[in-house]
N, C-alpha and C positions, 0 to 999 in steps of 0.2 A: 892638464896644465902644461902651461909652460917654464919648463927649470930657470927662467925668467923671476917667475912671481913664484912667492910662498902662499901658502891659506895659512890664517892668522884665528879664521875661526868665525863662528853667528856674532857681531856685536848689534847693540837694540837699534832699534832704528823704528822711533815712533809713528810712520807710516806705513809701515808693514805688519809691525806688532798687533797693534787692535785689530786690521784686519785678519790678520791671524788664528783671531783668539776665537771667531765665527768658522772657520772651514776647518778640513782635515788635513794635519801634516802632510799629507801626500803633496797638498797644492797651496801649501804654504812659500810667501816669498820670500826671502831670507836677504839680510845684506852681511855680505865678508870682506875682515878686513886681509887685505893683502899687503905682502913688502914686495918691494920688488930688491932680487940679492945681488944683484950689481951694482946698484945706486944708496940702496936701504931707505928709497921712497916709499911710503906710506900712502894706500890708496882704500877706495870701499867701493864694493862690486853691487851690483845687483845681481840675486840667483836667482833664479824662476823655476817654479813647479817643474822635475824632472829634469834640471838644465845642471850640469857640473860646472864647480868655479873655473875652471875651464874655458870652458866653452862660452861664461861670459863675460871674462876678459877677454877672448876673442871677436866676442858682438860690440865688445864696446860701451857696455852699460855700467859705467864709473856713475858712482852715486855722486851727489856733490858736494864738495869737501871742506866748505865753509860750516 
């Protein structure tokens, strides 16, 4: 992951969590809260199965912040 972003872990997201109940952990999609280490800005990124948080950030998989 880029040194610019710090992963603060998985956060609840009902749109993913309901689906995740029915699939193995290896197929789960999660939302991670990340913090920009330079500005302090916090964002949420969708991390797909088998993907790292860094790759999700590089792909621009940002979740709605509203």
